[in-house]
N, C-alpha and C positions, 0 to 999 in steps of 0.2 A: 344312700345305703339300702333303702328298700328296693331300688331298681336292681342293684348289683345282686342282692340276696335272691330276688325273684328270677333273675337270669341264670345264675349259677350258684347254687347253694354249697356245693363242694368247694368251689373256689373261695367263696366267702368265708367258709369255716376254716380253711387252711391259711388264707392270706390276709384276712382283715382282722385287725386288733385295735383296741381303744386304750389310750392312756388317759386316765381321768384325773383332773386337778381340782381339788376341793377348796372352797372358801370356808375357813374355820369359823366364820360367823353364821353360817347357815345351819339348818337343822339336819343333822347327819342321818337320823333314822329314815327320813323321807327319801334321801339320796340313795341309801342302801336298798330300800324297797324298790326304787325305780331301776337300779342297776341289776337287781335280782330278777325282776319280772319282765323287763323289756326283751323281747325275743331277738332283737338285732344286736344287743349289747351283752346280755347275761353270760353267754358262753364264749364270748370273744374279748373279755376284759383282760388286758395284759398287765397293767400296773396302775395303782392308785397312789396319788401323792397330794400334798397340801401346798398351797401357794407359798412360794419362797420370797424372801426379801432381798434377793440379789439385785444390785443396781438401783437400790432405793434406800433412802434414809428412814423410811416409814417401816416400823417393825410390824410383822404379821401377828395379829392378836387372835387368841383362841377364846371362844366363848366357853363358859362353864358347862353348858349343855353339850357342846360339841365334844369336849374332853370326856365327860361322863359317859356319853353314848359310845365313844370310841373304845374306852377302857372296858366297858361292859361287853362289847362284841369280842374283844380280845379274851376276856374271861370265859366267854362261851366257847371260843375257839380252843382254849386250854381244855375245858371240860369235854369237848368232842374228841380231842386227841386221846384222852384218857378213857373214852367210851362211857362217860357219865351222861352225855346227851347225844342225840343224833345230830350229825353235822348239817342236816338240812335246816336246822335252826340258827346256823351261823351265816352271816352275810357273806356272799361269795367273794366280794372284794376283800374282806378281811382275811378270809381263808387263803386267797391267792397271795396276798401280801405276806402273811405269816409263813406260808409254805416256801416262798422265795427266800425269806430271811433264814429259815431253818436249813434249807438246801445249801445255801452259801456257807453257813457255819459248818455243816456236815462235810462239805467238800474240802474245807480248809482245816479240818480238825487235826490231821496229821501234820499239815504244813505249819501249824502254830508252834510245834515243838522243834522245827528245823532251824538251824542257824542261818541267819540272813547273810548272803554273800557280800563281799567287800564292795563290789560294784553293783549298785541297785538303784531303784526308784520306787517311792511309795506307790501303792495301787491307787486307782482313781482316774488318771487321764486315759483317754482312748488314743488311738493313732488318728490324728485329725485327717478327715477326708477318706479314711479307709472303710469305716463301718457305715457311715452315712454322711450326707452333706445337707446344708440348708442354703438354698439360693433365694435371694431377695428379688423383688420385682425389678430392681435396678440391675440385676445380674451379678451382684456381689456374692461370693461364696464364703460360708461360715461352717465350722465343724459340726454344728447341730443347732436346733431351734432354741436351746437354753441360753445361748449367749446374746448379748445386746447387738442389735443391728446398727447401732451408731458407734460401735467399738472398732477402732483401727487395729488394735492389737489382736483381736479375735478374727479379723478378716484374713482369710488365707488365700484369697485370689478372686478372680472374676471369670465370667464365661468367655471373655475374649482372649485373655492372657493365660488362663489356666491357673493351676495351683502353684503358689510360691513355696518352694521347698524350705527356704530359710525360715519362713513364718511358721511352717508346720513344725520344724525342729524346735523353734522357740516355745511353742505351746506344749510340745511333748515333754520337755524337760523343765517343768515349773518348780521342781524341788530345789533347784539351785538357788532359788530366792529364799528358801526357808530351811536349808539343809541342816543347819546347826541345831534347830529345834526338832526337826523330823527324825533325824537318825537315832534319837533316844526315845522316840514315842512307842509305847507299848502296842498301839493300834496301827503300826506302820504298814503291815500287810493287809489291812482291812480299811484303809483310808478310801474315801470317796471324793476327795477334793480334786477338781479338775479346773480348767480355765474358766468355766462358768462361775466358780467361787473365788477366783484369784484376779479377776479382771476389773479394773476401775474405769474402763472404757478408753483409757489412754495408755496404761502400762499394766504389767503384771505386778500386783501390789502385795508385799509381805503383810501389810496391815489387813487386807481383805482375806488373805489365807488364814491369818491368826484368828480373825473373827469367826471363821467356820470350824476351827479345830475342836473347840469344846463340844460343838453340836455332833461332829462325827464321832468323837470318843464316847460321848454320852449315848448316842444311838446304838453304837456297837456294844457298849457295856450292857444296855438293856436287853439287846438280842442275846447276849451270852447268858444273862440271868434267866431268860425264858428257856433257853436250851438246857441249862444246868438243872432248872426246876423240873422240867419234863423228864430229864434223864434220871433224877433222883426218885421220881415217882414211878419209874419203871417203864416209861415210854420207849419203844423201839423205833429207831430212825431208818428202818430198811427202805421206806418209801422214798427217801431222799438220796439213796445211793445210786 
């Protein structure tokens, strides 16, 4: 990264970004400080997330200190939006995450009031192979890096035979495995469940989908609470339009 930065700073600024995955057992304050101060990362941080427990029976556990520090940064972010404190006191990673969350809600504010068409699919899945692909050392092709490399159902082809259209269609329409539950879900248009949450490495599993449902609804509900709270306190969302 240092070499690319030194060779072409404009290219680096425009084309390089970092997705950061956090271990919730580590000290969050130290991580935020590093992400804010490192000149190669601070202005190119795209998204920050926490370890997930997909493809494992071991549940991801959060330390009390991690949760406390995370919530405190969110609180400071709220205060900065309301001009109570300067945003320079808010961790850049939290500000980026919060802005992405609010931007998505603002963009879908009018859509929330629209009637869902009779032929539809919940949001979440991408078009496999269209946005990005993940190629293993063996030459197998997967829709992204989030799925398991030992999964047959997520494998959409290889570099010799190309992409299998039927496998792509199978991953694209995962709602058919849970449609009776999905069609009545209040968060239907804001779902984030895709094959990475529905795959048990052998099949698309309704059990795996159901396991993630409450997380998706809970996460979107919290985002809506944040949005409504800021709106009630007079915050204008012009920056997200």
